[in-house]
N, C-alpha and C positions, 0 to 999 in steps of 0.2 A: 417444628424446630426453630428455638431461639437463638438469636447471633447476638453476640455481646461484642464490646470492642476488644475485649481480650481475649476474643477468639479470631480478631483479625491483626495483619499484620501493616503497619505503614510505614511505607519507606522512601524517603526523602534523597535519600546516595544514592547515585546514578551508579556509582559502579556497585556498591550492595544489589543495586534491583539487576543489573546483567549478571552477577554472581550467582544470584537468585533463579535468573531464568537459565543461563548456563548449565544449571542443577536439574531443570526439567521440570519445575514448579509452574504451575498454572497460576498467570494473572488474572485477578478479579475485573480489577478495570486501575484506570489511572488517571487523574483529575489534577484540578486546579484546588488548593486549598483558600479560605476565606483570606489567607496572607498572601495570596497571590505567589504559593510555591508550588510545584506540581509535584507530586507522590503518586507513589504505586500503592496497589493493595492486594494483598497476598493472604490467603490463611494461614494461622498461626500453627504451625506442628512443631513437634521437637527438632527436627531436622531443618527446619527453616528459622529455629531461635539459634541452634547451632554455626548456621552461616554469619 
């Protein structure tokens, strides 16, 4: 199985991250970008795109 960037949702907004979590989606990981910004990574689905 190949995974590309278009299969992943990179969330840099804390409020959006909390909304996605409250909706029950599983967090893949959290990390710090090269620009030293925290982000959360979720699988991209039609449902997460709507949030």
